[in-house]
C-alpha positions in Angstrom: 33.9 21.7 7.8 32.4 25.0 9.0 30.3 25.0 12.1 27.7 27.7 12.6 26.5 28.9 16.0 23.7 31.1 14.7 20.6 29.1 15.9 17.8 31.7 16.4 14.8 29.5 17.2 13.8 25.9 17.8 10.1 25.2 17.0 8.8 21.6 17.2 11.1 19.5 14.9 12.5 22.6 13.2 15.7 24.6 13.9 16.1 28.0 12.3 19.7 29.0 11.5 20.9 32.5 10.3 23.9 33.8 8.3 25.0 30.6 6.6 26.6 30.0 3.2 24.4 28.9 0.3 23.0 25.4 1.1 20.9 23.0 -1.0 17.4 21.8 -0.3 17.4 18.4 1.5 21.1 18.7 2.3 22.0 16.6 5.4 23.0 18.5 8.6 24.7 17.5 11.9 23.7 19.4 15.0 26.4 19.3 17.7 24.9 19.9 21.2 26.8 21.5 24.1 27.4 18.0 25.6 29.0 16.8 22.3 26.0 14.7 21.3 25.3 14.8 17.5 21.7 14.8 16.0 21.0 14.5 12.4 18.7 16.7 10.3 17.9 17.8 6.8 17.5 21.3 5.1 13.8 21.9 4.7 13.9 25.5 3.5 16.7 27.8 2.5 17.0 31.5 1.7 19.6 34.3 1.8 18.6 35.2 5.4 17.7 31.9 7.1 17.9 28.1 6.8 15.3 25.8 8.3 16.6 22.4 9.4 14.3 19.5 10.1 15.7 17.3 12.9 15.2 13.5 12.6 14.8 12.9 16.3 13.9 14.9 19.4 15.1 18.5 19.4 15.5 18.4 23.3 18.9 19.7 24.2 19.4 21.9 21.0 19.9 25.5 21.9 21.6 28.7 20.7 25.0 27.3 21.7 24.6 24.2 19.4 26.8 23.9 16.4 25.4 23.4 12.9 27.4 21.6 10.2 26.1 21.3 6.6 27.4 18.0 5.1 27.0 18.8 1.4 25.0 15.7 0.5 21.4 14.4 0.6 20.0 11.3 2.2 21.1 8.1 0.4 19.9 4.6 1.0 22.6 1.9 1.2 21.3 -1.0 -0.9 22.5 -4.5 -1.7 21.2 -8.0 -2.3 21.8 -9.0 1.3 19.0 -6.7 2.4 16.5 -9.5 1.8 15.5 -11.0 5.1 16.3 -7.9 7.1 14.1 -5.8 9.4 15.1 -2.1 9.4 13.9 1.0 11.3 11.9 3.7 9.5 15.3 5.5 9.0 16.9 2.4 7.4 19.0 1.2 10.4 19.0 -2.5 11.4 16.3 -3.4 13.9 16.8 -7.2 13.9 20.1 -7.3 15.8 22.0 -8.0 12.6 25.0 -6.1 11.2 24.8 -2.8 9.2 23.9 -3.3 5.5 27.1 -3.6 3.4 26.1 -1.4 0.5 26.7 -2.4 -3.1 25.4 1.1 -4.0 24.1 4.3 -2.2 21.1 5.7 -3.9 19.2 9.0 -3.6 15.9 8.3 -1.8 13.9 11.0 -3.6 13.8 8.9 -6.8 11.7 10.0 -9.7 8.4 9.1 -11.3 8.9 6.7 -14.3 8.9 8.6 -17.6 5.6 7.8 -19.3 7.4 7.0 -22.6 9.6 4.5 -20.8 6.7 2.7 -19.1 5.6 -0.7 -20.4 1.9 -1.5 -20.2 1.2 -3.8 -17.2 -0.3 -7.1 -18.3 0.7 -9.9 -15.9 -1.6 -11.3 -13.2 -0.4 -11.3 -9.6 -2.1 -13.9 -7.4 -2.7 -12.8 -3.8 -4.7 -15.9 -2.8 -7.6 -13.7 -1.8 -10.7 -14.3 -3.9 -12.2 -10.8 -3.7 -9.0 -9.4 -5.1 -7.9 -12.1 -7.6 -11.3 -12.8 -9.1 -13.2 -9.5 -9.0 -10.5 -6.8 -8.6 -7.4 -8.3 -10.1 -4.0 -7.0 -9.3 -1.6 -6.7 -12.3 2.1 -6.5 -12.2 3.3 -2.9 -12.2 0.0 -1.5 -10.8 -0.6 0.8 -7.9 -3.7 -0.4 -6.1 -4.6 1.1 -2.6 -6.6 -0.5 0.1 -9.1 1.9 1.7 -9.9 0.9 5.2 -11.1 2.4 8.6 -9.7 2.4 12.1 -10.2 -0.9 13.9 -10.6 -2.9 10.7 -8.1 -5.8 9.9 -6.2 -4.0 7.1 -2.9 -5.0 8.7 -3.9 -8.7 8.7 -4.9 -8.4 5.0 -1.5 -6.7 4.2 0.4 -9.5 5.9 -1.7 -12.2 4.1 -0.9 -10.5 0.8 2.8 -10.2 1.7 2.9 -14.0 2.5 0.9 -15.3 -0.4 1.6 -12.9 -3.4 3.1 -14.7 -6.4 3.0 -14.9 -10.2 1.5 -18.4 -10.9 3.6 -20.6 -13.2 6.5 -18.2 -13.0 9.9 -19.1 -11.6 11.1 -15.4 -11.7 12.5 -13.8 -8.6 9.8 -12.3 -6.4 10.4 -10.0 -3.4 8.2 -8.0 -1.0 9.2 -4.6 0.5 7.0 -3.9 3.5 7.0 -0.4 5.0 4.9 0.4 8.1 4.5 4.0 9.3 3.4 5.3 12.6 2.5 1.8 14.0 2.3 0.9 17.7 4.7 -1.4 19.5 2.0 -4.1 19.6 1.6 -3.9 15.8 5.4 -4.0 15.3 5.5 -7.2 17.4 2.6 -8.6 15.3 4.3 -7.8 12.0 7.7 -9.2 13.1 6.2 -12.4 14.6 4.1 -13.1 11.4 7.1 -12.6 9.1 9.2 -14.9 11.2 6.5 -17.5 11.8 5.6 -18.0 8.1 9.1 -17.7 6.6 8.0 -14.8 4.4 10.9 -12.7 5.7 13.3 -14.7 3.5 12.2 -12.8 0.4 11.2 -9.5 2.1 12.7 -6.3 3.3 10.8 -4.7 6.2 10.9 -1.1 7.3 9.2 -0.3 10.7 8.5 3.3 11.8 6.9 3.4 15.2 4.3 5.9 16.5 6.8 7.3 19.0 9.5 7.8 16.4 9.8 11.4 15.0 7.2 12.5 12.5 10.1 13.5 10.2 11.3 9.9 9.9 7.8 8.9 8.7 8.3 11.2 5.7 11.5 9.3 4.6 10.3 5.7 5.4 8.3 5.1 2.2 11.1 6.7 0.1 13.7 4.4 1.6 11.3 1.4 0.9 10.7 2.5 -2.7 14.4 3.1 -3.4 15.1 -0.4 -2.1 12.3 -1.8 -4.4 13.6 0.1 -7.4 17.1 -1.3 -6.8 15.8 -4.9 -6.5 13.5 -4.5 -9.5 15.5 -2.6 -12.1 19.1 -3.6 -11.2 18.6 -7.2 -9.8 15.6 -8.1 -12.0 13.2 -8.9 -9.1 9.5 -8.5 -9.3 8.8 -6.5 -6.2 5.5 -6.0 -4.3 5.7 -2.8 -2.1 3.2 -2.6 0.7 2.9 0.8 2.4 0.8 1.0 5.6 -0.6 3.4 6.8 -0.5 6.3 4.4 -2.9 8.3 6.7 -0.1 8.4 9.3 2.3 9.6 6.6 -0.1 12.4 5.6 -0.6 13.4 9.3 3.2 13.8 9.5 3.1 16.0 6.4 0.4 18.1 8.1 2.4 18.3 11.4 5.6 19.5 9.7 3.6 21.9 7.5 2.1 23.4 10.7 5.5 23.7 12.3 6.7 25.6 9.2 3.7 27.9 9.4 2.6 27.0 5.9 -0.8 28.1 4.6 -2.9 25.0 5.0 -5.2 23.4 2.3 -8.2 21.1 2.8 -8.7 20.1 6.4 -5.3 21.5 7.4 -3.3 19.3 5.1 -0.6 21.0 3.0 -1.7 22.2 -0.4 1.1 20.2 -2.0 -0.1 16.8 -0.6 -1.4 15.7 -4.0 2.0 16.2 -5.6 3.7 14.6 -2.6 1.6 11.5 -2.7 2.0 11.3 -6.5 5.8 11.4 -6.1 5.4 8.1 -4.1 2.6 6.3 -6.0 4.1 7.0 -9.4 7.3 5.1 -8.6 5.4 1.9 -9.3 5.5 0.4 -12.8 7.4 -1.5 -15.4 10.2 0.0 -17.5 10.7 -1.1 -21.1 13.8 -3.2 -21.5 14.0 -4.0 -17.8 13.1 -7.5 -16.5 11.9 -6.4 -13.0 8.8 -4.5 -11.9 7.5 -2.5 -8.9 3.8 -3.2 -7.9 2.4 -1.1 -5.1 -0.3 -1.8 -2.4 -0.7 1.3 -0.3 -3.0 1.0 2.7 -4.8 4.0 4.2 -7.4 4.3 7.0 -10.2 6.8 6.1 -10.8 9.1 9.0 -14.5 8.6 10.0 -14.8 6.0 7.2 -15.2 9.0 4.9 -14.1 8.1 1.3 -14.3 11.8 0.4 -11.7 12.7 3.0 -8.6 14.4 1.3 -6.3 11.4 1.8 -8.4 8.7 0.0 -9.8 11.3 -2.4 -6.4 12.4 -3.7 -5.1 8.8 -3.6 -8.0 7.7 -5.8 -7.0 10.3 -8.5 -3.4 9.1 -8.7 -3.8 5.3 -8.3 -5.4 2.7 -10.6 -8.5 1.7 -8.5 -9.0 0.8 -4.9 -9.9 -2.1 -2.6 -12.5 -1.1 0.0 -12.6 -2.8 3.4 -16.1 -2.8 4.8 -17.0 -2.2 8.5 -20.4 -3.8 7.9 -18.8 -7.1 6.7 -16.4 -6.9 9.6 -19.3 -6.6 12.1 -20.7 -9.8 10.5 -17.5 -11.6 11.5 -16.4 -12.0 7.8 -12.6 -12.0 7.1 -11.3 -10.4 4.9 -14.1 -7.9 4.9 -13.5 -6.6 1.4 -16.6 -5.1 -0.2 -16.4 -5.8 -4.0 -19.1 -3.2 -5.0 -17.1 0.1 -4.4 -13.8 -1.7 -5.1 -12.2 -1.4 -8.5 -9.1 -2.4 -10.4 -8.8 -0.2 -13.5 -6.1 -2.5 -15.0 -7.9 -5.8 -14.3 -8.8 -6.4 -18.0 -5.1 -6.2 -19.0 -4.1 -9.2 -16.8 -6.9 -11.6 -17.1 -8.4 -14.0 -19.7 -7.1 -16.9 -21.8 -3.3 -17.5 -21.4 -3.2 -15.3 -18.3 -5.8 -16.5 -15.9 -8.7 -18.3 -17.5 -11.0 -17.5 -20.5 -14.1 -17.3 -18.2 -12.6 -14.9 -15.7 -14.1 -11.6 -16.9 -17.6 -13.0 -17.4 -17.7 -14.8 -14.0 -16.5 -11.7 -12.3 -19.2 -9.5 -14.0 -21.9 -12.0 -13.2 -20.9 -12.4 -9.5 -20.8 -8.6 -9.2 -24.2 -8.2 -10.8 -25.8 -11.0 -8.7 -24.4 -9.7 -5.5 -25.4 -6.0 -6.2 -29.0 -7.1 -6.9 -29.1 -9.2 -3.7 -27.8 -6.3 -1.6 -30.4 -4.0 -3.1 -33.1 -6.5 -2.2 -32.0 -6.4 1.4 -33.2 -2.8 1.6 -36.6 -3.9 0.1 -36.9 -6.7 2.6 -36.5 -4.2 5.5 -39.6 -2.4 4.2 -42.0 -5.1 2.9 -40.6 -8.3 4.4 -39.1 -11.4 2.8 -42.4 -13.1 2.1 -43.4 -10.3 -0.3 -40.5 -11.1 -2.7 -40.9 -13.2 -5.8 -39.2 -16.6 -6.0 -36.6 -15.1 -8.3 -35.8 -12.2 -5.9 -35.5 -14.6 -3.0 -32.9 -16.6 -4.9 -30.8 -13.4 -5.5 -31.3 -12.5 -1.8 -29.9 -15.9 -0.8 -27.1 -15.5 -3.4 -25.9 -12.3 -1.6 -25.6 -14.1 1.7 -23.9 -17.1 0.1 -21.5 -14.8 -1.7 -20.4 -13.2 1.6 -20.2 -16.4 3.5 -18.4 -18.6 1.0 -16.6 -16.3 -1.6 -15.7 -13.3 0.5 -15.0 -15.2 3.7 -11.7 -17.2 3.9 -9.1 -18.1 6.5 -6.1 -15.9 7.5 -3.8 -18.6 6.0 -6.1 -19.8 3.2 -4.3 -19.3 -0.1 -6.8 -19.8 -3.0 -5.5 -20.2 -6.5 -7.3 -18.2 -9.2 -8.8 -21.5 -10.5 -10.2 -22.3 -7.0 -11.7 -18.8 -6.8 -13.3 -19.1 -10.3 -14.6 -22.6 -9.6 -16.1 -21.3 -6.3 -17.7 -18.5 -8.3 -19.4 -21.0 -10.6 -20.7 -23.1 -7.6 -22.4 -19.9 -6.3 -23.8 -19.0 -9.7 -25.3 -22.5 -10.0 -27.7 -21.5 -7.2 -29.3 -18.9 -9.6 -31.6 -19.8 -12.4 -29.6 -20.4 -15.6 -31.7 -17.9 -17.6 -30.5 -15.2 -15.1 -26.8 -15.6 -16.0 -27.2 -12.8 -18.5 -23.5 -11.8 -18.4 -22.2 -15.2 -19.6 -22.6 -16.7 -23.0 -24.2 -20.2 -23.5 -20.9 -21.7 -24.7 -19.1 -20.7 -21.5 -22.0 -22.0 -19.3 -21.9 -25.4 -21.0 -18.2 -25.6 -20.5 -17.9 -24.5 -16.8 -21.4 -24.6 -15.2 -21.4 -27.4 -12.5 -24.7 -28.9 -13.8 -23.1 -29.6 -17.2 -19.8 -30.8 -15.7 -21.7 -33.4 -13.6 -23.3 -34.8 -16.7 -19.9 -35.3 -18.3 
């Protein structure tokens, strides 16, 4: 294997090499330092004059006397069924003290978006055990549904609760979770590992952990390793896989950092102009393929800088994904967990996975009525701040109280509280029973007689 000693410049995580043979984009590279230590990298840019190599670790010690070897292959993920129950680094190396993965296959990590013609329409309900998701913003198998959060909010706790509780009710099909954390602190790593081990959720999970002090370059490959693993479990071993990616903001910051090192022309707020395409290449790997038993469902979590939903990261993610779950700072300040605000939240595929034979016949109407009642109650809070509560009519006071009840009983639940969809809908009916029956305008009379607590008591 040829070794080149034509390094001209080292800039951040990048090494610039001259006078090489033709090499391919993303080809793996070994950099041999003067002391014999080998560092791994990848071709980021290639031309007739110069090749730019991105190093996966620190570039300290790399100089003009370092040798460059092009390996002629791209990054591949070793995959096998014994990956379940393992904790790996952001680069795919064992982090739990266990042996190296014995691969049944080695797969390209770049993957590909699922061909639209080959996609099957998602229509199966996934129960997360969280009422504000299951009842009002339902997750459907094969969907990509991001969680929009803010710094300091408990999105990691919500992610762990979903990872523990997610299931398809009444199904005995194989279910697995692939959990990938990017740019997390050591404290968060300990929290994730302790939670997975405490609850036994690790048995049916594969965990990738990229820490804040790991190279930014590794952060770029972590979600790709996770999605490659998920695709193998889903489309070759027939698992239904839930992929949780946290935090996509750290991933996009790594894109920006590498773009700056390459001296690319920046786009909005300094992020690369190709960030939309890059995010789509990850999000679009979720779905169901016709003729395959397995599926890949995706929850990507991102923190909105400054709680700004128009920031490029949530803005672009919203275009690509099928809705969003919004975590509210206001609810968090009230001490409510999980602080999910149902009003700006949306699941575009919800109607495909709910109703008779899937969840319950009253699901859609209860969800609509809860949303309408809560929205009216929240609006009235603004009016109370101006005219006072006593100025409200009796009807308006009932809706004002409904909004408080909704937050306190429906939104609020325990960290380990796993509500079935029937529990969530029954709780919804209990809350709706506090409103005058003639105000339940989104539900037909037949449904009210069947499920309303007042009629059920008479029976």
